[in-house]
N, C-alpha and C positions, 0 to 999 in steps of 0.2 A: 349961680347955677353953672355947673361944669358943662363943657361941650358935649360929653357923653349923655348928660341928662337932657340936654336940649335936642339931641339927635340920636334916638334909639338905634342901637346896633345889635349884632348878634352877641355882644358881650354884656349888653344891658337888657333892655326889653326888645325881644327879637321878632315878635309876631308882626307879619305884614298880611294885609288882605281883609276881606269881609269877615265879620263875626256873626252875622245873622242873615238868613234868606227870607223865604216866605213865612207867613204867620204860622205858629205851631197849632196843631190840632189840640182840642181840649185835653185829651189823654196825655199827649206829649207835654203840654204845659204843666199838667198835674205832676208828671214824673220829674220835671225840672224843679218844681217847687218842693216836692217831698222826698224823692229818692236821691237827687243830687247832693243835698246837704249831708246825707248819711254816708255816701260813698266818696265824697270829695276829700282829697288829702288836705290836711290842715298845715299849711306851710308856716303858720305863725308860731307853731310849737316845734321844738327840735325833732328831727327824725329819730325813730327808735333805733337802738343798736341793732336789733334784728327786725328786718322789714316783714318777716313772717307774722309778727304780732299785729300787723295792719289788717289781717284777714281773720274772719271768724271760723275758718277751716284751716287744717294743717297746710302749710306751704313749704315744700321742700326746695323749690327754686323760685326766683323772682324774675319776671320778664316785663320789659317796658316797651310799649308801642307809642311812637311819637306821630301824631297826626293820623288818627285811625279812621278818618273819613266816616263812612256809614257804619263802621264797626263790625262789618261782616267777618273780616279776618280775625279780629280780636275775640269776638264771641265764639267763633269756630275753634280757635286755639284754646280758649278757656274751657269749652266743653270737652275737647280732645285731651286736655291735660289738667284734670281736676286737682292734682297735687301741686300745681304751679300757681303762684300768686301773680296776677297780672295788674300792671298799672298802665292805664290808657290816658293819653293827653290829647285833647282836641279843643281848640278855642271856638270852633264854629258851632253855634247854638243848635242848629237843626241836626247836625251830625251827633252831637251829644245826646239830644233828645231821642234820636233813633236807637242809639246803643242802650240807653236807659230802659227803653221799652223792651228790648230783647233781653236784657238782664232780668227784668221783672217777669217777663213771660216764661223764660227758661229757668228761673230760680237760681241763677248763677251767684255763687257766694265767694268766688275767688277773683273778683275784679274790684279795683279801686280806680278812681278817675280824678282828673284835674282839667278844668275848663279854661285854662289861660295858657300863658307862654311856657313851652317845654323847658326853656333854659332855667326858669325858676325852679322847676322840679329837679333838674340835674344839679343845680347848685345846692339844693336842700338835701339830696341823697347822701348817705355816708360813703366813704371810700370803700371800694371793693364790695359793693352790696348787691349788684345786679348780675344775673347770669347771662342775660340775652337782651339786646336792644334791636327793635325793628323800626326801620324808616322806609316805608313802602309807598311808592308813588307820591312822594312829596312834591309840593309845588315846584316845577322846574325853573320858573322865572326865565323863559326862553330868550328874552332880549338881553344881549350882552351887558348893557348898562345896569341891569337888575341882578346880575349873577352874584353880586355881593349879598343879596338877600337869601340865597340858597342856604338851607340849613346845614349842609355839610361845609364846614370851614375849619380852619386850624383851631380856632377858639372852641368850637363845639366838639371837635375830635378830642381835644384835651379834656373836655368834660366827660365824654364817653370813656376815655381811657382811665380817668380817675374812678368812676363809679363801677366800671366792670370788674368782676372778679378775675384773677389770673386764669387765662384760657377762656374768658368770656367771649361771647359771639356778638358780632354786629352784622345784621343783614340789611341790605339795601336793594330795593327793586325799583326799576324805572323803565319807561319806554322812550326816553329822550336821550339820544346819543351824547349830546354835549354834557348832560348831567351825569351820565354814566362815566364818561372820561374824566369829568371834573372830580368825581368821587374817587376814582382810581388814583388820580394824581395827588389829591390831597391826602389820601391814606398812605400812599408811598412816601410823600414828603414828611408826613408826621413821624413815620418810623415805628409806631407802636401797634400797627395793625398788619397782620399777615394775610394776604389774599389767598384763599384756599383753592382757586381754580388751577388745574393742571392741563386741561384741554377745553375746547370751546363748549362741549356739552355740559361742562360743570357750571357755566354761567348762563347757558341758554335754557337749561332745564329748570322748571319751577321747583321750589323747595318741597321736601317730603311732606305729604299731607296738605299741600297748598289748595285752598278752596277757591282761588281766583278772586278778583275784585272787580267792581264796576268800572274802575279806571282801566284795568287791564282789558276788559271786554271792549271798552270804547277804543282803546289803542288798536286792538285787533281789527275792529270794524273799519278803522281808518288806515289800516295797512301797516301799522308799526309793530315790530316785535319787541319783546322785553328782555331785560337782563336781570339776573338774580345773583347779586354779589354777596359772598360770605367772607367775613374777616374774623380772625381770632386775635384777641389781645395778646400782643407779644411781650 
């Protein structure tokens, strides 16, 4: 067994943290048992040349959200953009169950999901197949010794750069200053992402149509402001 296999990293199996919280309600458990298998990406088969074929409705653009939490943002964007196909990745069982409940209640047809490590999806996706990637309020791993666990890394930025179409968008939001600076420096060092801010209001103002998230609301209650970074694939 290689060292990488013994010690998962962002280049192999990258997920850190809990996968399940409190027990699911009966309806949530039913959704996990019946709806998840229908909507889950099958990474055992090659990705289709056109990701639009993953959806039962026309998809003019493809958008990937990594770590969608409770799914509020993902569901909002899916309703707002019915001609966009969304792929949501979230390993936390309770969060996935919550999104599946909203998908069923709202009759959303333009969402596919994956309930494991996002790096597996990134490695499965074809080159230049994604229009937009969202990484919103990702786990900041605030202790310096854990910064290597942060999802933004040179390895994962290389993955982003490969799967994004020319001119594709990478959006990153956080309320943790060290993670914001970490992301800016990593994108600068990578060289393939052009930060779009020209003045402070560009990164202090939420994205157009932003619905807010529970993490953002918690940050505000605790006196922290957020940054909304936008990068274009160079």
